[in-house]
C-alpha positions in Angstrom: 11.1 22.6 1.4 13.8 20.0 0.8 11.6 17.2 2.2 9.3 17.6 -0.7 12.0 17.9 -3.3 11.6 15.8 -6.5 15.3 14.8 -6.0 15.4 11.6 -3.9 18.9 12.3 -2.6 18.0 15.8 -1.5 14.8 14.5 0.3 16.8 11.8 2.2 19.5 14.3 3.2 16.8 16.6 4.5 15.3 13.8 6.6 18.8 13.0 8.0 19.4 16.7 8.8 16.0 17.1 10.5 16.8 13.9 12.5 19.9 15.5 13.9 18.3 18.9 14.5 15.5 17.2 16.5 17.7 14.8 18.4 17.9 16.9 21.6 15.5 19.8 21.1 11.8 19.4 21.9 10.8 22.7 20.3 12.3 21.6 17.0 10.4 18.3 17.2 7.1 20.0 17.6 8.0 22.5 14.9 8.7 19.8 12.3 5.3 18.1 13.1 3.3 21.3 13.1 5.0 22.5 9.9 3.7 19.4 8.1 6.9 17.3 7.9 5.3 14.0 8.6 3.6 13.2 5.3 6.9 13.5 3.4 8.7 11.3 5.9 5.9 8.7 5.7 6.1 8.8 1.9 9.8 8.1 2.0 9.1 5.0 4.2 6.4 3.8 1.7 8.3 4.6 -1.5 12.0 4.5 -0.9 14.3 5.3 -3.9 16.5 2.3 -4.9 19.1 4.9 -5.8 19.2 6.2 -2.2 19.5 3.2 0.1 19.6 5.3 3.3 16.2 7.0 2.6 14.1 4.7 4.7 16.6 4.7 7.5 16.8 8.5 7.6 13.0 8.9 7.6 12.4 6.3 10.3 15.2 7.8 12.5 13.7 11.2 12.0 10.3 9.9 13.1 12.0 8.3 16.1 13.3 11.6 17.3 10.0 13.4 16.6 8.2 10.9 18.7 10.3 11.7 21.7 8.1 14.8 22.1 5.2 13.8 24.4 2.8 16.1 22.5 3.5 14.6 19.1 3.1 10.9 19.9 -0.6 10.8 19.3 -0.3 12.9 16.1 2.4 10.6 14.7 0.6 7.4 15.8 -2.7 8.4 14.1 -1.0 9.8 11.0 -0.5 6.4 9.4 3.2 6.4 10.3 2.8 3.6 12.8 1.4 1.1 10.3 4.0 2.0 7.8 6.8 1.6 10.4 5.5 -1.9 11.0 5.8 -2.7 7.3 9.4 -1.5 7.3 10.1 -3.9 10.1 9.6 -6.7 7.5 11.9 -5.0 5.0 15.0 -6.6 3.6 16.7 -3.3 4.4 17.9 -4.3 7.9 19.2 -0.8 8.7 15.7 0.6 8.0 14.0 -2.1 10.0 16.3 -1.3 13.0 15.4 2.4 12.8 11.7 1.5 12.4 11.9 -0.5 15.7 13.5 2.5 17.3 10.7 4.7 16.1 8.1 2.3 17.5 10.0 2.2 20.8 9.9 6.0 20.9 6.2 6.2 20.2 5.5 3.8 23.1 7.5 5.7 25.8 5.0 7.1 28.3 2.1 6.3 26.0 0.0 3.3 26.9 -2.4 3.7 24.0 0.5 3.5 21.5 1.7 0.3 23.2 -1.6 -1.3 22.3 -1.6 0.2 18.9 1.8 -1.2 18.1 0.6 -4.7 19.2 -2.7 -4.3 17.2 -0.7 -3.4 14.1 1.1 -6.8 14.3 4.5 -5.4 15.2 5.4 -7.9 18.0 6.3 -10.9 15.9 8.4 -8.8 13.6 10.2 -7.1 16.5 11.0 -10.6 17.8 12.4 -11.7 14.4 14.8 -8.7 14.6 16.2 -10.1 17.9 17.8 -12.8 15.7 19.5 -10.2 13.4 23.3 -10.3 13.1 23.4 -6.6 13.5 23.7 -5.5 17.2 21.9 -2.2 16.6 18.9 -4.0 15.2 18.9 -6.4 18.2 19.1 -3.5 20.7 16.3 -1.5 19.1 13.9 -4.4 18.9 14.7 -5.4 22.5 14.0 -1.8 23.6 10.7 -1.7 21.7 9.6 -5.0 23.2 10.6 -3.8 26.7 8.6 -0.6 26.4 5.6 -2.4 24.9 5.4 -4.7 27.8 5.2 -2.0 30.6 1.8 -1.9 32.1 0.4 -4.2 29.4 -0.2 -7.8 30.3 -1.6 -8.7 26.9 1.6 -7.6 25.3 3.7 -9.5 27.8 1.7 -12.6 26.9 2.1 -12.0 23.1 5.9 -11.4 23.5 6.4 -14.7 25.3 4.0 -16.7 23.1 5.9 -15.5 20.0 9.2 -16.8 21.4 11.0 -13.6 22.6 12.3 -14.9 25.9 14.9 -17.4 24.6 16.6 -14.9 22.2 16.6 -12.2 24.9 18.4 -14.6 27.2 20.9 -15.4 24.5 21.5 -11.6 24.0 22.6 -11.3 27.6 25.8 -13.1 26.5 26.5 -10.5 23.8 29.7 -8.6 23.9 27.8 -5.4 23.0 26.9 -3.4 26.0 23.7 -1.9 24.5 22.5 -5.4 23.7 23.3 -6.6 27.3 21.5 -3.6 28.8 18.4 -3.6 26.6 17.9 -7.4 26.7 18.1 -7.2 30.5 15.5 -4.4 30.5 13.2 -6.4 28.3 13.4 -9.5 30.5 12.9 -7.3 33.6 9.7 -5.7 32.1 8.3 -8.8 30.2 8.5 -10.9 33.4 7.2 -8.2 35.8 4.1 -9.5 37.6 3.7 -12.3 35.0 3.9 -15.8 36.5 4.0 -17.7 33.2 6.8 -15.5 31.8 8.9 -15.9 35.0 8.5 -19.7 34.7 9.5 -19.6 31.0 12.5 -17.5 31.7 13.7 -20.0 34.3 13.0 -23.0 32.0 15.1 -21.5 29.2 18.0 -20.8 31.5 17.8 -17.1 32.1 18.7 -17.2 35.8 22.3 -18.4 35.7 23.0 -16.1 32.7 21.7 -13.1 34.7 23.8 -14.0 37.8 26.9 -14.5 35.6 26.4 -11.0 34.1 25.7 -9.6 37.5 29.0 -11.0 38.7 31.2 -10.3 35.7 30.0 -6.9 34.4 31.7 -3.7 35.6 29.2 -1.4 33.8 26.5 0.2 36.0 24.2 0.8 33.0 24.2 -3.0 32.5 24.2 -4.0 36.2 21.2 -1.9 37.1 18.7 -3.6 34.7 20.2 -7.0 35.5 19.4 -6.4 39.1 16.0 -5.2 38.2 15.4 -8.4 36.2 16.5 -10.5 39.2 14.1 -8.5 41.4 11.1 -9.0 39.1 11.9 -12.7 38.4 12.1 -13.4 42.1 9.0 -11.5 43.2 6.3 -13.9 44.4 8.1 -16.8 42.8 9.7 -19.2 45.2 11.3 -21.4 42.6 13.2 -18.5 41.0 14.1 -17.1 44.4 15.6 -20.4 45.5 17.5 -20.7 42.3 19.0 -17.2 42.5 20.1 -17.8 46.0 21.7 -21.2 45.0 23.5 -19.4 42.2 25.1 -16.9 44.6 23.2 -13.8 43.6 22.7 -12.6 47.2 26.4 -12.0 47.9 26.9 -10.1 44.6 23.8 -7.9 45.3 25.1 -7.1 48.8 28.2 -5.7 47.2 26.3 -3.7 44.6 24.0 -2.1 47.2 27.0 -0.1 48.2 27.1 1.6 44.8 26.8 5.4 44.9 24.8 5.3 41.6 21.1 5.7 42.5 19.6 3.4 39.9 22.1 0.6 40.6 21.8 1.0 44.4 18.0 1.0 44.2 17.6 -2.0 41.9 20.2 -4.1 43.8 18.5 -3.3 47.1 15.1 -4.2 45.7 16.5 -7.5 44.4 18.2 -8.3 47.6 15.1 -7.6 49.6 13.1 -10.0 47.4 15.7 -12.8 47.9 15.8 -12.2 51.6 12.1 -12.2 52.1 10.8 -15.2 54.1 
């Protein structure tokens, strides 16, 4: 098995190949886990070869794809991989740190226990540090992980805001990179959902005019949909935010976006408009 080869380059290439093989195929993901592939991937994360700089990145990316299988999330999270991925977040190898953030994100999708495990392992401050990375892929992966960690977890929402994530997420809305725009919008949407203190903090750091500007200027539905979702969640049961969004002209833009034939954009725009038009 190439994953257990004594040759470091061969091992890293095997991890990269398995990553690609498992990218879209659920049966392959389960097969790699059941065949015992995890220990070798974890070992590559723990002991990367200095001669093979892509080793950690390949191993983390492979674990990210394996974790997309709903049946493997628990196995991966309790194998020791989660804690090692958190250590890689602190690595000077930014490419590996970005892939580790993506793997943690994948582990948390549709798994509330893993969201808590990620927080308990101390990942949140390091994910927030990655928001400041110059690399847009690192920014987007960390925003995605923070977004997912905050869904249905009020404690994580509190930790994310207390460690200073909201301001860099607002700054990321101004990025020229569409993935960064989309995922920072998603993160603000989820971090502020049903959380009064985070809604207030978002307003205080200037999120509202930036969201309305992006809503007005973007032509990309994949960006507009989470922006409308963020406006909806920030307005819900928050009169100050609602009044500010109305003053900024969000209502007229949302009325236009409601006519979109794209279900996610139509739905989020309609939900945001209903919040702003509530008495």
